KOLGU-4560 file (N, C-alpha, C; in nm, 3 decimals, padded with zeros to 5 digits):
<recs>
<n_xx: 10.760 n_yy: 10.158 n_zz: 10.215 ca_xx: 10.635 ca_yy: 10.180 ca_zz: 10.310 c_xx: 10.558 c_yy: 10.245 c_zz: 10.300 mol: A seq: 1 type: MET>
<n_xx: 10.535 n_yy: 10.332 n_zz: 10.182 ca_xx: 10.431 ca_yy: 10.394 ca_zz: 10.187 c_xx: 10.253 c_yy: 10.265 c_zz: 10.076 mol: A seq: 2 type: GLY>
<n_xx: 10.365 n_yy: 10.152 n_zz: 10.061 ca_xx: 10.265 ca_yy: 10.112 ca_zz: 10.006 c_xx: 10.165 c_yy: 10.042 c_zz: 10.142 mol: A seq: 3 type: GLY>
<n_xx: 10.268 n_yy: 09.949 n_zz: 10.228 ca_xx: 10.215 ca_yy: 09.909 ca_zz: 10.356 c_xx: 10.121 c_yy: 10.051 c_zz: 10.356 mol: A seq: 4 type: ASN>
<n_xx: 10.192 n_yy: 10.119 n_zz: 10.419 ca_xx: 10.076 ca_yy: 10.255 ca_zz: 10.468 c_xx: 09.935 c_yy: 10.219 c_zz: 10.425 mol: A seq: 5 type: LEU>
<n_xx: 09.919 n_yy: 10.220 n_zz: 10.242 ca_xx: 09.814 ca_yy: 10.246 ca_zz: 10.228 c_xx: 09.740 c_yy: 10.102 c_zz: 10.238 mol: A seq: 6 type: LYS>
<n_xx: 09.752 n_yy: 09.959 n_zz: 10.199 ca_xx: 09.712 ca_yy: 09.885 ca_zz: 10.209 c_xx: 09.636 c_yy: 09.819 c_zz: 10.349 mol: A seq: 7 type: ARG>
<n_xx: 09.676 n_yy: 09.905 n_zz: 10.460 ca_xx: 09.683 ca_yy: 09.886 ca_zz: 10.576 c_xx: 09.562 c_yy: 10.000 c_zz: 10.620 mol: A seq: 8 type: LEU>
<n_xx: 09.569 n_yy: 10.069 n_zz: 10.578 ca_xx: 09.511 ca_yy: 10.221 ca_zz: 10.580 c_xx: 09.307 c_yy: 10.122 c_zz: 10.500 mol: A seq: 9 type: ARG>
<n_xx: 09.362 n_yy: 10.121 n_zz: 10.361 ca_xx: 09.261 ca_yy: 10.079 ca_zz: 10.320 c_xx: 09.166 c_yy: 09.886 c_zz: 10.339 mol: A seq: 10 type: GLU>
<n_xx: 09.222 n_yy: 09.864 n_zz: 10.388 ca_xx: 09.176 ca_yy: 09.743 ca_zz: 10.462 c_xx: 09.112 c_yy: 09.763 c_zz: 10.579 mol: A seq: 11 type: ALA>
<n_xx: 09.120 n_yy: 09.898 n_zz: 10.680 ca_xx: 09.025 ca_yy: 09.884 ca_zz: 10.746 c_xx: 08.974 c_yy: 10.030 c_zz: 10.701 mol: A seq: 12 type: HIS>
<n_xx: 08.931 n_yy: 10.051 n_zz: 10.571 ca_xx: 08.839 ca_yy: 10.125 ca_zz: 10.473 c_xx: 08.797 c_yy: 10.276 c_zz: 10.539 mol: A seq: 13 type: LYS>
<n_xx: 08.911 n_yy: 10.314 n_zz: 10.626 ca_xx: 08.961 ca_yy: 10.452 ca_zz: 10.569 c_xx: 09.021 c_yy: 10.559 c_zz: 10.458 mol: A seq: 14 type: LEU>
<n_xx: 08.933 n_yy: 10.632 n_zz: 10.492 ca_xx: 08.958 ca_yy: 10.805 ca_zz: 10.435 c_xx: 09.083 c_yy: 10.844 c_zz: 10.429 mol: A seq: 15 type: SER>
<n_xx: 09.168 n_yy: 10.921 n_zz: 10.387 ca_xx: 09.270 ca_yy: 10.966 ca_zz: 10.505 c_xx: 09.234 c_yy: 11.041 c_zz: 10.498 mol: A seq: 16 type: GLN>
<n_xx: 09.160 n_yy: 11.130 n_zz: 10.541 ca_xx: 09.085 ca_yy: 11.226 ca_zz: 10.572 c_xx: 09.040 c_yy: 11.137 c_zz: 10.740 mol: A seq: 17 type: GLU>
<n_xx: 08.959 n_yy: 11.100 n_zz: 10.696 ca_xx: 08.926 ca_yy: 11.043 ca_zz: 10.826 c_xx: 09.074 c_yy: 10.941 c_zz: 10.921 mol: A seq: 18 type: LYS>
<n_xx: 09.123 n_yy: 10.926 n_zz: 10.896 ca_xx: 09.245 ca_yy: 10.859 ca_zz: 10.955 c_xx: 09.304 c_yy: 10.907 c_zz: 11.009 mol: A seq: 19 type: LEU>
<n_xx: 09.331 n_yy: 11.061 n_zz: 10.936 ca_xx: 09.462 ca_yy: 11.202 ca_zz: 11.040 c_xx: 09.312 c_yy: 11.256 c_zz: 11.106 mol: A seq: 20 type: CYS>
<n_xx: 09.199 n_yy: 11.223 n_zz: 11.121 ca_xx: 09.153 ca_yy: 11.277 ca_zz: 11.208 c_xx: 09.202 c_yy: 11.164 c_zz: 11.321 mol: A seq: 21 type: ALA>
<n_xx: 09.131 n_yy: 11.075 n_zz: 11.321 ca_xx: 09.211 ca_yy: 10.984 ca_zz: 11.454 c_xx: 09.345 c_yy: 11.008 c_zz: 11.474 mol: A seq: 22 type: MET>
<n_xx: 09.435 n_yy: 11.010 n_zz: 11.393 ca_xx: 09.543 ca_yy: 11.029 ca_zz: 11.454 c_xx: 09.563 c_yy: 11.117 c_zz: 11.542 mol: A seq: 23 type: LEU>
<n_xx: 09.520 n_yy: 11.216 n_zz: 11.456 ca_xx: 09.510 ca_yy: 11.396 ca_zz: 11.575 c_xx: 09.421 c_yy: 11.396 c_zz: 11.692 mol: A seq: 24 type: GLN>
<n_xx: 09.324 n_yy: 11.288 n_zz: 11.661 ca_xx: 09.280 ca_yy: 11.250 ca_zz: 11.833 c_xx: 09.447 c_yy: 11.136 c_zz: 11.959 mol: A seq: 25 type: LEU>
<n_xx: 09.502 n_yy: 11.139 n_zz: 11.857 ca_xx: 09.588 ca_yy: 11.029 ca_zz: 11.919 c_xx: 09.711 c_yy: 11.154 c_zz: 12.010 mol: A seq: 26 type: ARG>
<n_xx: 09.689 n_yy: 11.292 n_zz: 11.917 ca_xx: 09.767 ca_yy: 11.318 ca_zz: 11.992 c_xx: 09.904 c_yy: 11.392 c_zz: 11.826 mol: A seq: 27 type: GLY>
<n_xx: 09.887 n_yy: 11.312 n_zz: 11.712 ca_xx: 09.920 ca_yy: 11.310 ca_zz: 11.638 c_xx: 09.884 c_yy: 11.464 c_zz: 11.514 mol: A seq: 28 type: CYS>
<n_xx: 09.957 n_yy: 11.563 n_zz: 11.489 ca_xx: 09.914 ca_yy: 11.663 ca_zz: 11.401 c_xx: 09.975 c_yy: 11.669 c_zz: 11.240 mol: A seq: 29 type: ASP>
<n_xx: 09.846 n_yy: 11.591 n_zz: 11.204 ca_xx: 09.926 ca_yy: 11.486 ca_zz: 11.078 c_xx: 09.792 c_yy: 11.596 c_zz: 10.996 mol: A seq: 30 type: ILE>
<n_xx: 09.851 n_yy: 11.657 n_zz: 10.896 ca_xx: 09.702 ca_yy: 11.691 ca_zz: 10.771 c_xx: 09.733 c_yy: 11.587 c_zz: 10.652 mol: A seq: 31 type: GLY>
<n_xx: 09.601 n_yy: 11.551 n_zz: 10.599 ca_xx: 09.585 ca_yy: 11.508 ca_zz: 10.514 c_xx: 09.703 c_yy: 11.476 c_zz: 10.358 mol: A seq: 32 type: ARG>
<n_xx: 09.735 n_yy: 11.569 n_zz: 10.324 ca_xx: 09.840 ca_yy: 11.650 ca_zz: 10.213 c_xx: 10.001 c_yy: 11.539 c_zz: 10.251 mol: A seq: 33 type: THR>
<n_xx: 10.055 n_yy: 11.576 n_zz: 10.437 ca_xx: 10.098 ca_yy: 11.439 ca_zz: 10.489 c_xx: 10.145 c_yy: 11.341 c_zz: 10.462 mol: A seq: 34 type: THR>
<n_xx: 10.019 n_yy: 11.308 n_zz: 10.480 ca_xx: 09.978 ca_yy: 11.133 ca_zz: 10.518 c_xx: 09.944 c_yy: 11.102 c_zz: 10.393 mol: A seq: 35 type: TYR>
<n_xx: 09.981 n_yy: 11.159 n_zz: 10.260 ca_xx: 09.957 ca_yy: 11.124 ca_zz: 10.121 c_xx: 10.148 c_yy: 11.129 c_zz: 10.064 mol: A seq: 36 type: ALA>
<n_xx: 10.202 n_yy: 11.207 n_zz: 10.174 ca_xx: 10.334 ca_yy: 11.211 ca_zz: 10.139 c_xx: 10.431 c_yy: 11.090 c_zz: 10.160 mol: A seq: 37 type: LYS>
<n_xx: 10.348 n_yy: 11.032 n_zz: 10.273 ca_xx: 10.400 ca_yy: 10.895 ca_zz: 10.337 c_xx: 10.358 c_yy: 10.816 c_zz: 10.284 mol: A seq: 38 type: TYR>
<n_xx: 10.272 n_yy: 10.790 n_zz: 10.224 ca_xx: 10.227 ca_yy: 10.686 ca_zz: 10.151 c_xx: 10.292 c_yy: 10.704 c_zz: 10.007 mol: A seq: 39 type: GLU>
<n_xx: 10.268 n_yy: 10.800 n_zz: 09.975 ca_xx: 10.403 ca_yy: 10.826 ca_zz: 09.821 c_xx: 10.501 c_yy: 10.812 c_zz: 09.843 mol: A seq: 40 type: ALA>
<n_xx: 10.573 n_yy: 10.765 n_zz: 09.960 ca_xx: 10.711 ca_yy: 10.739 ca_zz: 09.962 c_xx: 10.770 c_yy: 10.861 c_zz: 09.949 mol: A seq: 41 type: GLY>
<n_xx: 10.718 n_yy: 10.993 n_zz: 09.969 ca_xx: 10.759 ca_yy: 11.080 ca_zz: 09.932 c_xx: 10.845 c_yy: 11.222 c_zz: 10.066 mol: A seq: 42 type: GLN>
<n_xx: 10.795 n_yy: 11.086 n_zz: 10.254 ca_xx: 10.836 ca_yy: 11.178 ca_zz: 10.360 c_xx: 10.838 c_yy: 11.052 c_zz: 10.434 mol: A seq: 43 type: LEU>
<n_xx: 10.888 n_yy: 11.082 n_zz: 10.489 ca_xx: 10.972 ca_yy: 11.007 ca_zz: 10.618 c_xx: 10.889 c_yy: 10.984 c_zz: 10.728 mol: A seq: 44 type: ASN>
<n_xx: 10.830 n_yy: 10.871 n_zz: 10.734 ca_xx: 10.684 ca_yy: 10.860 ca_zz: 10.866 c_xx: 10.793 c_yy: 10.883 c_zz: 10.987 mol: A seq: 45 type: ILE>
<n_xx: 10.732 n_yy: 10.993 n_zz: 11.114 ca_xx: 10.776 ca_yy: 10.986 ca_zz: 11.229 c_xx: 10.715 c_yy: 10.828 c_zz: 11.296 mol: A seq: 46 type: ARG>
<n_xx: 10.815 n_yy: 10.819 n_zz: 11.398 ca_xx: 10.742 ca_yy: 10.736 ca_zz: 11.557 c_xx: 10.692 c_yy: 10.738 c_zz: 11.583 mol: A seq: 47 type: ALA>
<n_xx: 10.657 n_yy: 10.885 n_zz: 11.614 ca_xx: 10.540 ca_yy: 10.875 ca_zz: 11.762 c_xx: 10.413 c_yy: 10.860 c_zz: 11.631 mol: A seq: 48 type: SER>
<n_xx: 10.421 n_yy: 10.923 n_zz: 11.472 ca_xx: 10.265 ca_yy: 10.853 ca_zz: 11.408 c_xx: 10.239 c_yy: 10.675 c_zz: 11.376 mol: A seq: 49 type: VAL>
<n_xx: 10.365 n_yy: 10.640 n_zz: 11.380 ca_xx: 10.380 ca_yy: 10.472 ca_zz: 11.335 c_xx: 10.285 c_yy: 10.358 c_zz: 11.451 mol: A seq: 50 type: LEU>
<n_xx: 10.319 n_yy: 10.468 n_zz: 11.581 ca_xx: 10.279 ca_yy: 10.430 ca_zz: 11.730 c_xx: 10.135 c_yy: 10.414 c_zz: 11.715 mol: A seq: 51 type: ILE>
<n_xx: 10.133 n_yy: 10.548 n_zz: 11.701 ca_xx: 09.950 ca_yy: 10.561 ca_zz: 11.684 c_xx: 09.838 c_yy: 10.501 c_zz: 11.565 mol: A seq: 52 type: ALA>
<n_xx: 09.908 n_yy: 10.433 n_zz: 11.469 ca_xx: 09.872 ca_yy: 10.411 ca_zz: 11.352 c_xx: 09.837 c_yy: 10.213 c_zz: 11.418 mol: A seq: 53 type: LEU>
<n_xx: 09.958 n_yy: 10.205 n_zz: 11.418 ca_xx: 09.991 ca_yy: 10.044 ca_zz: 11.502 c_xx: 09.891 c_yy: 10.015 c_zz: 11.657 mol: A seq: 54 type: LYS>
<n_xx: 09.850 n_yy: 10.133 n_zz: 11.712 ca_xx: 09.747 ca_yy: 10.138 ca_zz: 11.790 c_xx: 09.564 c_yy: 10.136 c_zz: 11.719 mol: A seq: 55 type: HIS>
<n_xx: 09.578 n_yy: 10.230 n_zz: 11.635 ca_xx: 09.439 ca_yy: 10.188 ca_zz: 11.524 c_xx: 09.428 c_yy: 10.113 c_zz: 11.495 mol: A seq: 56 type: ILE>
<n_xx: 09.526 n_yy: 10.052 n_zz: 11.453 ca_xx: 09.491 ca_yy: 09.943 ca_zz: 11.280 c_xx: 09.466 c_yy: 09.791 c_zz: 11.380 mol: A seq: 57 type: TYR>
<n_xx: 09.515 n_yy: 09.798 n_zz: 11.527 ca_xx: 09.584 ca_yy: 09.704 ca_zz: 11.641 c_xx: 09.642 c_yy: 09.597 c_zz: 11.498 mol: A seq: 58 type: GLU>
<n_xx: 09.767 n_yy: 09.609 n_zz: 11.468 ca_xx: 09.846 ca_yy: 09.492 ca_zz: 11.452 c_xx: 10.003 c_yy: 09.552 c_zz: 11.469 mol: A seq: 59 type: CYS>
<n_xx: 10.072 n_yy: 09.433 n_zz: 11.423 ca_xx: 10.212 ca_yy: 09.446 ca_zz: 11.470 c_xx: 10.307 c_yy: 09.543 c_zz: 11.369 mol: A seq: 60 type: THR>
<n_xx: 10.382 n_yy: 09.585 n_zz: 11.423 ca_xx: 10.530 ca_yy: 09.697 ca_zz: 11.356 c_xx: 10.536 c_yy: 09.602 c_zz: 11.233 mol: A seq: 61 type: TYR>
<n_xx: 10.575 n_yy: 09.500 n_zz: 11.252 ca_xx: 10.625 ca_yy: 09.392 ca_zz: 11.101 c_xx: 10.529 c_yy: 09.421 c_zz: 11.011 mol: A seq: 62 type: ASP>
<n_xx: 10.373 n_yy: 09.451 n_zz: 11.018 ca_xx: 10.312 ca_yy: 09.517 ca_zz: 10.920 c_xx: 10.345 c_yy: 09.616 c_zz: 10.812 mol: A seq: 63 type: GLU>
<n_xx: 10.401 n_yy: 09.736 n_zz: 10.873 ca_xx: 10.440 ca_yy: 09.881 ca_zz: 10.844 c_xx: 10.639 c_yy: 09.840 c_zz: 10.739 mol: A seq: 64 type: PHE>
<n_xx: 10.655 n_yy: 09.739 n_zz: 10.768 ca_xx: 10.772 ca_yy: 09.670 ca_zz: 10.719 c_xx: 10.757 c_yy: 09.575 c_zz: 10.635 mol: A seq: 65 type: PHE>
<n_xx: 10.620 n_yy: 09.517 n_zz: 10.638 ca_xx: 10.608 ca_yy: 09.377 ca_zz: 10.507 c_xx: 10.721 c_yy: 09.406 c_zz: 10.409 mol: A seq: 66 type: ALA>
<n_xx: 10.782 n_yy: 09.303 n_zz: 10.319 ca_xx: 10.843 ca_yy: 09.373 ca_zz: 10.208 c_xx: 10.974 c_yy: 09.430 c_zz: 10.211 mol: A seq: 67 type: GLY>
<n_xx: 11.033 n_yy: 09.513 n_zz: 10.289 ca_xx: 11.108 ca_yy: 09.594 ca_zz: 10.262 c_xx: 11.273 c_yy: 09.557 c_zz: 10.270 mol: A seq: 68 type: LEU>
<n_xx: 11.263 n_yy: 09.439 n_zz: 10.334 ca_xx: 11.411 ca_yy: 09.418 ca_zz: 10.359 c_xx: 11.449 c_yy: 09.316 c_zz: 10.226 mol: A seq: 69 type: ASP>
<n_xx: 11.391 n_yy: 09.307 n_zz: 10.087 ca_xx: 11.444 ca_yy: 09.224 ca_zz: 10.038 c_xx: 11.523 c_yy: 09.305 c_zz: 09.926 mol: A seq: 70 type: GLN>
<n_xx: 11.576 n_yy: 09.232 n_zz: 09.869 ca_xx: 11.751 ca_yy: 09.236 ca_zz: 09.793 c_xx: 11.749 c_yy: 09.315 c_zz: 09.703 mol: A seq: 71 type: GLU>
<n_xx: 11.654 n_yy: 09.381 n_zz: 09.602 ca_xx: 11.666 ca_yy: 09.435 ca_zz: 09.514 c_xx: 11.623 c_yy: 09.619 c_zz: 09.574 mol: A seq: 72 type: ASP>
<n_xx: 11.611 n_yy: 09.687 n_zz: 09.676 ca_xx: 11.597 ca_yy: 09.732 ca_zz: 09.740 c_xx: 11.701 c_yy: 09.845 c_zz: 09.761 mol: A seq: 73 type: ILE>
</recs>
């Protein structure tokens, strides 16, 4: 999922810092270090953060999980 988070962020031309500021405005107290761990796959993302990201990116939940149902995982 980390790769999808990074892809979506970069597609919207946002830095991790800017995205975290936007998340904080939506009530998600996420720092850049924590968000970097989400993108690196080192930390599981909370549902509340996914909901906020869905609204920021105006995307479907499927975009967060694209490619994750492959058998080699």
